[in-house]
C-alpha positions as CSV (number, residue, x, y, z in Angstrom):
1,M,36.6,102.7,190.1
2,H,36.1,105.1,187.3
3,G,39.1,107.2,188.5
4,I,41.4,104.1,188.7
5,S,40.3,102.9,185.3
6,Q,40.9,106.4,183.8
7,L,44.4,106.5,185.4
8,S,45.2,103.0,184.1
9,R,44.2,104.0,180.6
10,S,46.3,107.2,180.9
11,L,49.4,105.3,182.1
12,L,48.9,102.8,179.3
13,V,48.7,105.6,176.7
14,L,51.8,107.2,178.2
15,A,53.8,104.0,178.2
16,T,52.8,103.2,174.6
17,T,53.8,106.7,173.5
18,L,57.1,106.5,175.3
19,L,57.7,103.0,173.8
20,L,57.0,104.2,170.2
21,A,59.1,107.3,170.7
22,A,62.0,105.1,172.0
23,C,61.7,102.8,169.0
24,G,61.7,105.8,166.6
25,G,64.6,107.4,168.4
26,S,66.6,104.1,168.1
27,D,66.3,104.1,164.3
28,N,67.3,107.7,164.1
29,D,70.2,107.2,166.5
30,D,71.4,104.2,164.5
31,S,71.3,106.3,161.3
32,D,73.1,109.2,163.0
33,D,75.7,106.9,164.4
34,A,76.3,105.3,161.0
35,A,76.7,108.7,159.3
36,A,79.1,109.8,162.1
37,T,81.2,106.7,161.7
38,V,81.4,107.0,158.0
39,D,82.3,110.7,158.2
40,K,85.3,109.7,160.3
41,L,86.5,107.3,157.6
42,V,86.0,109.4,154.4
43,G,88.9,109.1,152.1
44,Q,90.6,106.7,149.6
45,Y,92.2,103.4,150.6
46,A,94.4,101.3,148.4
47,G,96.2,98.0,148.5
48,V,97.7,95.2,146.3
49,Y,97.0,91.5,146.6
50,Q,97.1,88.4,144.3
51,D,94.3,86.4,143.0
52,N,95.5,83.0,141.7
53,G,98.9,84.4,141.3
54,A,97.7,87.5,139.3
55,P,98.2,90.9,140.9
56,R,95.2,93.1,141.8
57,L,95.1,96.7,142.8
58,A,92.0,97.5,145.0
59,T,90.9,101.1,145.8
60,A,88.0,101.8,148.1
61,T,86.6,105.4,148.0
62,V,84.5,106.5,150.9
63,I,82.7,109.8,150.2
64,G,79.6,109.3,152.4
65,A,77.3,106.7,153.8
66,D,75.5,106.4,150.5
67,D,78.6,107.0,148.3
68,L,81.0,104.1,148.6
69,T,82.9,102.6,145.7
70,L,85.3,99.7,145.3
71,V,87.5,99.5,142.2
72,V,89.7,96.4,141.4
73,L,92.2,96.6,138.6
74,D,93.9,93.5,137.1
75,E,97.3,93.3,135.4
76,Q,95.8,94.4,132.1
77,D,94.1,97.5,133.7
78,R,90.7,95.9,133.3
79,R,88.6,97.1,136.2
80,S,85.7,95.8,138.2
81,E,83.5,98.3,140.1
82,Y,81.2,97.8,143.1
83,S,78.9,100.1,144.9
84,G,78.9,99.8,148.7
85,R,76.8,100.4,151.8
86,Y,77.7,100.7,155.4
87,A,76.1,98.1,157.7
88,A,75.8,99.8,161.1
89,K,75.1,96.6,163.0
90,T,78.3,95.0,162.0
91,G,80.4,98.1,161.4
92,T,81.2,96.8,157.9
93,F,81.4,98.3,154.4
94,E,79.7,95.8,152.2
95,F,80.3,95.9,148.4
96,A,77.8,93.7,146.7
97,G,79.7,91.0,144.8
98,G,83.0,92.6,145.6
99,G,83.7,91.8,149.3
100,S,83.6,93.7,152.5
101,C,85.8,95.9,154.7
102,Q,86.1,97.1,158.3
103,A,88.0,100.0,159.7
104,A,91.3,99.1,161.4
105,D,93.9,101.7,162.6
106,E,93.5,104.2,159.8
107,A,93.2,101.5,157.2
108,L,90.5,99.1,155.9
109,Q,90.8,95.4,156.6
110,C,89.0,93.8,153.7
111,T,88.0,90.4,152.4
112,L,88.4,90.4,148.7
113,D,88.3,87.3,146.4
114,G,88.3,85.2,149.6
115,Q,91.5,86.8,150.9
116,S,92.3,89.2,153.7
117,V,93.6,92.4,152.3
118,T,94.7,95.6,154.0
119,L,93.9,98.9,152.2
120,A,96.0,101.7,153.5
121,A,94.7,105.3,153.6
122,S,96.0,107.3,150.6
123,T,97.4,110.8,151.0
124,A,96.3,112.9,148.1
125,K,97.0,116.6,147.3
126,S,94.2,119.0,146.5
127,L,93.3,119.1,142.9
128,D,94.9,121.9,140.8
129,Y,91.7,122.5,138.9
130,S,88.0,123.2,139.8
131,V,84.8,121.7,138.6
132,A,84.3,124.7,136.4
133,D,87.6,123.8,134.5
134,L,85.9,120.5,133.4
135,A,83.1,122.3,131.6
136,G,82.8,121.2,128.0
137,R,81.6,118.5,125.6
138,Y,82.9,114.9,125.9
139,Q,82.1,111.8,123.9
140,V,82.4,108.0,124.0
141,R,81.2,105.3,121.7
142,L,79.5,102.4,123.3
143,D,78.1,99.4,121.4
144,G,78.2,101.5,118.2
145,E,76.3,104.4,119.8
146,L,77.8,107.8,120.3
147,Y,77.2,109.2,123.8
148,T,77.7,112.9,124.5
149,L,78.4,114.3,127.9
150,T,77.9,118.1,128.3
151,A,79.2,119.6,131.5
152,A,78.4,123.1,132.7
153,S,80.7,125.3,134.8
154,D,78.5,124.8,137.9
155,G,79.0,121.0,137.8
156,D,75.7,120.0,136.3
157,F,75.9,117.7,133.3
158,T,73.7,115.8,130.9
159,V,74.5,112.7,128.9
160,S,72.6,112.3,125.6
161,V,72.2,109.3,123.3
162,N,69.3,108.4,121.0
163,G,67.1,111.1,122.4
164,C,67.5,109.9,126.0
165,D,69.1,112.2,128.6
166,T,70.7,111.4,131.9
167,A,71.4,114.2,134.3
168,G,73.9,114.4,137.1
169,N,76.2,116.6,139.0
170,L,80.0,117.0,139.6
171,S,81.3,118.4,142.9
172,L,84.5,118.5,144.8
173,A,84.8,115.9,147.6
174,L,87.4,114.7,150.2
175,D,88.7,118.1,151.0
176,G,89.1,119.0,147.4
177,T,91.2,116.0,146.4
178,L,88.5,114.3,144.3
179,V,85.6,115.0,142.1
180,A,82.4,113.2,143.1
181,V,79.8,112.2,140.5
182,R,76.1,111.7,141.2
183,L,73.6,110.6,138.6
184,T,70.3,112.3,139.5
185,S,67.8,111.4,136.7
186,A,67.5,109.2,133.7
187,E,64.8,109.6,131.1
188,C,65.1,106.1,129.7
189,G,65.5,104.1,132.9
190,G,69.3,104.1,133.4
191,K,70.6,103.2,136.8
192,L,71.2,106.1,139.2
193,V,74.4,105.7,141.0
194,N,77.1,107.6,142.8
195,G,80.8,107.5,142.1
196,Y,83.8,109.7,141.2
197,L,86.1,110.7,138.4
198,S,89.7,111.4,137.6
199,T,91.2,113.2,134.6
200,D,93.8,112.3,132.1
201,S,95.4,114.1,129.1
202,L,95.3,112.8,125.5
203,Y,95.6,115.8,123.2
204,T,95.4,118.7,125.6
205,S,95.5,119.0,129.4
206,R,92.6,117.2,131.2
207,D,90.8,116.4,128.0
208,V,89.8,113.0,129.3
209,L,87.3,112.2,132.1
210,V,87.7,108.8,133.6
211,T,84.4,108.0,135.4
212,Y,83.9,105.3,138.0
213,L,80.2,104.6,138.3
214,P,79.5,101.0,139.4
215,G,76.7,99.3,137.5
216,S,76.3,102.2,135.0
217,E,77.1,102.1,131.3
218,L,78.4,105.7,131.7
219,S,81.4,104.4,133.6
220,G,84.5,104.7,131.4
221,Y,86.7,107.2,129.4
222,W,85.2,110.3,127.9
223,I,87.2,112.4,125.5
224,R,86.7,116.2,124.9
């Protein structure tokens, strides 16, 4: 009887171990599958729709599973920004407060403002500048306070205001067609988000950084 009992216990331990391993593997597999799916969809997607008769331009930027941004512009160029996440169970990009999208034939089929909107994949050329070319000192005034962004040639940057520093990093993304922005630390409790930027020219070439950082006060226009 002792041998049978010992065998039963061994089988029970083995079965439990296999069950736990299977459960752990399922989580990892789901995560890997989600990352693989998002990797196939990286890029920018854009489309136009109307909200109560007013035109809207929506742009979804997919850089990675943890780096999804939706920007909606109205007819006065006022913009709304939303961070997103990929829901593996439904295969949906969910933008909190902004809607949701699913992949459909090299496009994203989205529900925005209660409407069905198709965002087509955008074809962009490689940038004609590098992250190092953006090095310098930029400023913006927000609520009466002067914010200063200092970017180094390696892409690292800091934003300073009233003795508080926020750090981040710039890097090329989407095969060199976009500059991704990642906030990595904030001394005074600012929100850490991911996003991207574009450049504009005011006085000299590329002397304006246009940052898209949903939920962060650092989103906006920075002038060198």
